C-alpha positions as CSV (number, residue, x, y, z in Angstrom):
1,M,-3.0,8.0,-33.7
2,D,-2.4,8.4,-29.9
3,K,0.8,9.4,-28.1
4,V,2.0,5.8,-27.7
5,D,1.5,5.2,-31.5
6,L,3.6,8.2,-32.2
7,L,6.3,6.9,-29.6
8,L,6.3,3.6,-31.5
9,K,6.5,5.2,-34.9
10,Q,9.5,7.5,-33.9
11,W,11.4,4.6,-32.4
12,A,10.7,2.5,-35.6
13,T,12.1,5.3,-37.6
14,E,15.1,6.2,-35.4
15,R,16.0,2.8,-34.2
16,P,14.6,0.1,-36.6
17,D,17.1,-2.4,-35.2
18,L,15.2,-2.4,-31.9
19,D,11.8,-4.1,-31.3
20,S,9.9,-1.4,-29.6
21,S,6.5,-3.1,-29.5
22,P,6.8,-3.8,-25.7
23,M,6.8,0.0,-25.2
24,G,3.4,0.0,-26.5
25,V,2.1,-2.1,-23.8
26,I,4.2,-0.4,-21.0
27,G,3.2,3.0,-22.3
28,R,-0.4,2.4,-22.1
29,L,-0.3,0.6,-18.8
30,T,1.6,3.7,-17.5
31,I,-0.9,6.2,-18.9
32,L,-3.8,4.1,-17.5
33,N,-2.2,3.9,-14.1
34,R,-1.5,7.4,-13.8
35,S,-5.1,8.3,-15.0
36,V,-6.7,6.1,-12.2
37,E,-4.3,7.4,-9.6
38,K,-4.8,11.1,-10.4
39,G,-8.6,10.8,-10.4
40,F,-8.7,8.9,-7.0
41,Q,-6.0,11.2,-5.5
42,Q,-8.2,14.2,-6.1
43,S,-11.0,12.5,-4.0
44,L,-8.5,11.9,-1.2
45,E,-7.3,15.5,-1.1
46,N,-10.8,16.3,0.1
47,V,-10.5,14.2,3.2
48,H,-6.8,15.0,3.6
49,I,-5.3,11.5,3.4
50,T,-2.6,10.3,0.9
51,M,-3.0,7.3,-1.3
52,Q,-0.5,5.4,0.9
53,E,-2.6,6.0,3.9
54,F,-5.8,4.9,2.1
55,D,-3.9,1.7,1.3
56,V,-3.4,0.9,4.8
57,L,-6.9,1.7,5.8
58,A,-8.1,-0.5,2.9
59,V,-6.0,-3.5,4.1
60,L,-7.3,-3.2,7.5
61,R,-11.0,-2.9,6.2
62,R,-10.8,-5.8,3.6
63,C,-9.3,-8.2,6.3
64,G,-12.7,-8.1,8.1
65,P,-13.8,-7.8,11.7
66,P,-12.1,-6.8,14.0
67,F,-10.4,-4.8,11.4
68,Q,-7.0,-4.9,12.9
69,Q,-3.6,-6.5,12.1
70,A,-0.2,-6.9,13.5
71,V,2.3,-4.3,11.9
72,G,4.2,-7.2,10.3
73,V,1.0,-8.4,8.6
74,L,0.3,-4.9,7.3
75,C,3.8,-4.7,6.0
76,S,3.5,-7.8,4.0
77,Y,0.1,-6.8,2.6
78,T,1.4,-3.4,1.5
79,L,4.9,-4.4,0.5
80,L,6.5,-1.8,3.1
81,S,9.3,-2.0,5.3
82,S,8.5,-1.8,9.1
83,G,10.1,1.8,9.2
84,A,7.8,3.0,6.4
85,M,4.8,1.5,7.9
86,T,5.4,2.9,11.2
87,N,5.5,6.5,9.5
88,R,2.2,5.7,7.8
89,I,0.8,4.4,11.2
90,D,2.0,7.5,12.9
91,R,0.1,9.8,10.5
92,L,-3.1,7.7,10.6
93,V,-2.9,7.8,14.5
94,K,-2.6,11.5,14.6
95,K,-5.6,11.8,12.1
96,E,-7.5,9.4,14.6
97,L,-8.1,7.0,11.8
98,V,-6.4,4.1,13.5
99,L,-5.4,2.9,16.9
100,R,-2.4,1.2,18.3
101,K,-2.9,-1.7,20.7
102,P,-0.3,-3.9,22.3
103,N,-0.1,-7.3,20.6
104,P,-1.1,-10.0,23.2
105,E,1.1,-12.6,21.2
106,D,4.2,-10.5,21.1
107,R,5.2,-8.0,24.0
108,R,7.2,-5.9,21.5
109,G,4.6,-6.0,18.8
110,V,1.8,-3.8,18.0
111,I,-1.6,-4.3,16.5
112,V,-3.1,-1.6,14.3
113,A,-6.8,-1.2,14.4
114,L,-9.4,0.8,12.5
115,S,-10.9,3.6,14.6
116,E,-14.7,4.1,14.1
117,Q,-13.6,7.3,12.2
118,G,-11.3,5.3,10.0
119,R,-13.9,2.7,9.2
120,T,-16.4,5.3,8.3
121,L,-13.9,7.1,6.1
122,I,-12.7,3.9,4.4
123,D,-16.3,2.8,3.8
124,E,-17.1,6.1,2.2
125,L,-13.9,6.1,0.0
126,L,-14.1,2.4,-1.2
127,P,-17.1,3.0,-3.8
128,V,-15.0,6.0,-5.1
129,R,-12.0,3.9,-5.6
130,F,-13.9,1.1,-7.4
131,E,-15.7,3.6,-9.6
132,E,-12.3,5.1,-10.6
133,A,-11.1,1.5,-11.7
134,Y,-14.4,0.7,-13.3
135,K,-14.2,3.9,-15.5
136,I,-11.0,2.7,-16.9
137,V,-12.0,-0.9,-17.6
138,S,-15.7,-0.1,-18.6
139,V,-14.8,0.0,-22.3
140,L,-14.0,-3.7,-22.1
141,S,-16.6,-6.5,-22.0
142,S,-16.4,-8.8,-19.0
143,A,-14.7,-11.4,-21.1
144,E,-12.0,-8.9,-22.4
145,R,-11.5,-7.9,-18.7
146,N,-11.0,-11.4,-17.6
147,D,-8.6,-12.0,-20.5
148,L,-6.7,-8.9,-19.7
149,E,-6.5,-9.7,-16.1
150,K,-5.0,-13.1,-17.0
151,L,-2.4,-11.6,-19.2
152,L,-1.4,-9.1,-16.6
153,K,-1.2,-11.7,-13.9
154,K,1.0,-13.8,-16.2
155,M,3.3,-10.9,-16.6
156,T,3.4,-9.9,-12.8
157,D,3.9,-13.6,-11.8
158,A,6.9,-13.9,-14.2
159,H,8.3,-10.8,-12.7
160,S,7.1,-11.2,-9.0
161,E,10.2,-10.2,-7.3
162,E,10.9,-7.3,-9.4
163,C,7.3,-6.1,-9.2
164,A,7.3,-6.4,-5.4
165,A,10.7,-4.4,-5.2
166,I,9.4,-1.8,-7.4
167,V,6.2,-1.2,-5.5
168,D,8.1,-1.1,-2.3
169,I,10.4,1.5,-3.7
170,N,7.5,3.6,-5.1
171,L,5.5,3.5,-1.8
172,N,8.7,4.2,0.3
173,N,9.5,7.2,-1.8
174,S,5.8,8.6,-1.6
């Protein structure tokens, strides 16, 4: 019996009128998320960046050459407000991991680009990030991972607005 099983048993005893079974799914998702984030955050501490800064670098890297995006595009990929993104970019510029460039398509806009140092760092960190995720899912077969991903996507799709709002709140409070 794990902690989530205990929680479910306690609720069944104390409030048998409530269906506590969803708490099993939510509790386990929460525990897994915390485990992945904690493991990876320790890796980031060694290079003095936050998870949120990593996310910005990762977006720029995965978008491909020339590894740059307009601030608005970065906001949409990371579900951040422009103010929160500006704070992240400021910190990354100070760390010389990104560069700000004028946006040729919008005089008031800014393009954010990975610096050479930023690209080197993100390329070093990505295998660590993927390994942390793999550790969690490695107990599942490929078919089980595919099934779980489909089920989780069904849940996030059904609650897309709520999920986006929660992600935005969590990232902005970080």
